C-alpha positions as CSV (number, residue, x, y, z in Angstrom):
1,M,4.2,13.4,-12.4
2,S,2.7,10.3,-10.8
3,V,4.6,7.1,-10.0
4,Q,3.0,3.9,-11.2
5,S,3.9,0.8,-9.1
6,D,3.1,-2.9,-9.5
7,L,3.9,-5.2,-6.6
8,I,3.9,-8.7,-7.9
9,L,4.7,-12.3,-7.2
10,A,7.1,-14.1,-9.6
11,P,9.9,-16.7,-9.6
12,A,13.0,-15.5,-7.9
13,D,14.8,-15.4,-11.4
14,A,12.2,-13.2,-13.1
15,A,13.7,-9.8,-12.2
16,D,14.7,-9.2,-15.9
17,D,11.4,-10.3,-17.2
18,V,9.5,-8.1,-14.7
19,R,11.7,-5.0,-15.7
20,A,11.0,-5.6,-19.4
21,S,7.3,-5.8,-19.0
22,E,5.2,-2.8,-19.6
23,S,2.6,-3.9,-17.2
24,P,3.9,-6.7,-14.7
25,V,0.6,-6.9,-13.0
26,D,-1.0,-8.0,-16.2
27,E,1.5,-11.0,-16.3
28,W,1.9,-12.0,-12.6
29,D,-0.2,-12.1,-9.6
30,G,-0.1,-8.7,-7.7
31,F,-1.6,-5.2,-7.6
32,S,-0.9,-1.7,-9.0
33,F,-1.0,1.3,-6.7
34,K,0.0,4.9,-7.8
35,G,2.6,6.4,-5.5
36,M,4.0,3.3,-4.0
37,D,7.8,3.1,-3.8
38,N,10.7,1.4,-2.0
39,V,10.9,4.2,0.5
40,K,7.4,3.7,1.7
41,I,8.0,-0.1,2.0
42,A,11.3,0.4,4.0
43,T,9.6,2.9,6.3
44,L,6.8,0.2,6.9
45,L,9.3,-2.5,7.6
46,S,11.1,-0.3,10.1
47,L,7.7,0.2,11.8
48,L,7.2,-3.5,11.9
49,S,10.6,-4.4,13.3
50,S,11.2,-1.5,15.7
51,Q,7.9,0.6,16.0
52,S,9.8,3.5,14.6
53,P,9.7,4.7,11.0
54,S,13.4,5.5,11.0
55,T,15.2,3.3,13.5
56,D,15.7,0.3,11.0
57,Y,14.9,2.2,7.8
58,Q,18.3,1.9,6.2
59,K,18.6,-1.8,7.1
60,W,15.4,-2.5,5.3
61,L,16.0,-0.2,2.3
62,D,19.1,-2.2,1.7
63,A,17.0,-5.4,1.8
64,I,15.1,-4.2,-1.2
65,P,17.8,-3.6,-3.8
66,A,17.1,-2.3,-7.2
67,S,18.0,-4.6,-10.1
68,G,19.5,-3.3,-13.2
69,E,21.3,-0.1,-13.9
70,D,19.0,1.8,-16.1
71,D,18.4,5.4,-14.8
72,A,15.5,6.0,-17.0
73,G,13.5,3.2,-15.5
74,P,11.3,1.3,-15.0
75,W,13.0,0.1,-11.7
76,V,12.6,-3.2,-10.3
77,F,13.2,-3.9,-6.6
78,A,13.6,-7.5,-5.4
79,F,12.4,-8.5,-2.0
80,A,14.6,-10.6,0.2
81,D,13.0,-13.5,2.0
82,K,13.3,-11.7,5.5
83,T,11.5,-8.8,4.0
84,I,8.7,-10.9,2.6
85,D,8.3,-12.7,5.9
86,A,8.2,-9.4,7.8
87,L,5.5,-8.0,5.5
88,A,3.5,-11.3,5.7
89,T,2.9,-10.5,9.4
90,I,0.6,-7.7,8.3
91,A,-2.0,-10.3,7.1
92,S,-2.5,-11.5,10.7
93,K,-3.0,-8.0,12.2
94,E,-6.6,-7.1,12.8
95,G,-8.7,-4.4,14.6
96,E,-6.8,-1.9,16.8
97,E,-3.3,-3.6,16.0
98,F,-3.8,-3.1,12.1
99,E,-5.5,0.4,12.6
100,A,-2.5,1.5,14.8
101,L,0.1,0.3,12.2
102,A,-1.9,1.9,9.3
103,K,-2.2,5.3,11.2
104,T,1.4,5.3,12.2
105,W,2.5,4.4,8.7
106,G,0.1,7.0,7.2
107,A,1.5,9.8,9.5
108,T,4.9,9.6,8.0
109,S,6.1,12.3,5.5
110,E,5.9,9.7,2.7
111,F,2.1,9.9,2.9
112,E,1.4,13.6,3.0
113,G,-1.8,14.2,1.1
114,W,-3.0,10.5,1.3
115,E,-6.5,9.6,2.7
116,P,-6.5,7.0,5.6
117,D,-8.5,4.7,3.6
118,E,-5.8,4.8,0.8
119,V,-3.2,3.8,3.4
120,N,-5.4,1.1,4.9
121,D,-6.0,-0.4,1.6
122,L,-2.3,-0.5,0.6
123,L,-1.3,-1.9,3.8
124,R,-3.8,-4.7,3.7
125,S,-2.9,-5.5,0.1
126,I,0.9,-5.6,0.9
127,G,0.3,-8.0,3.8
128,D,-2.0,-10.2,1.8
129,L,0.4,-10.4,-1.1
130,A,3.4,-11.1,1.2
131,E,1.4,-13.9,2.9
132,T,0.7,-15.4,-0.4
133,A,4.4,-15.2,-1.4
134,T,5.4,-17.1,1.6
135,L,2.6,-19.8,1.1
136,E,3.4,-20.2,-2.7
137,K,7.3,-19.8,-2.1
138,K,7.5,-17.1,-4.6
139,S,9.4,-13.8,-4.6
140,M,8.1,-10.3,-4.5
141,F,9.1,-7.6,-6.8
142,L,8.2,-3.9,-6.9
143,W,8.1,-2.5,-10.4
144,V,8.2,1.3,-10.5
145,S,7.7,3.5,-13.6
146,L,7.3,7.4,-13.9
């Protein structure tokens, strides 16, 4: 079973609307990516803040809370401003710095079976979207459905 995920920009008070949507990426700016989840994002944030996938992992996982109580999904994770700011730093990384981050993130257990190009594309998309969120003063939401 594959997880379908949309990472989108929306007003801060849109969590309920995002959760009710069948395809948030069709209604708001963002992108879809199969297999993306809050665990991968928290691991990335830990790498950005501590250069370790686990040192700050729990802190960042807590900074991406799920909204709603429905166990059947879809699930919506709202990104705190500090989380968006941290992810936006990816957009300024180039060359060896970007490649090193992508390689380290891709080497974590969450990416077993992924191709390096898939990890690079996901990383670049996340950074660019987070940068747009900061510039447009919007919130980021991760919508996940099985």
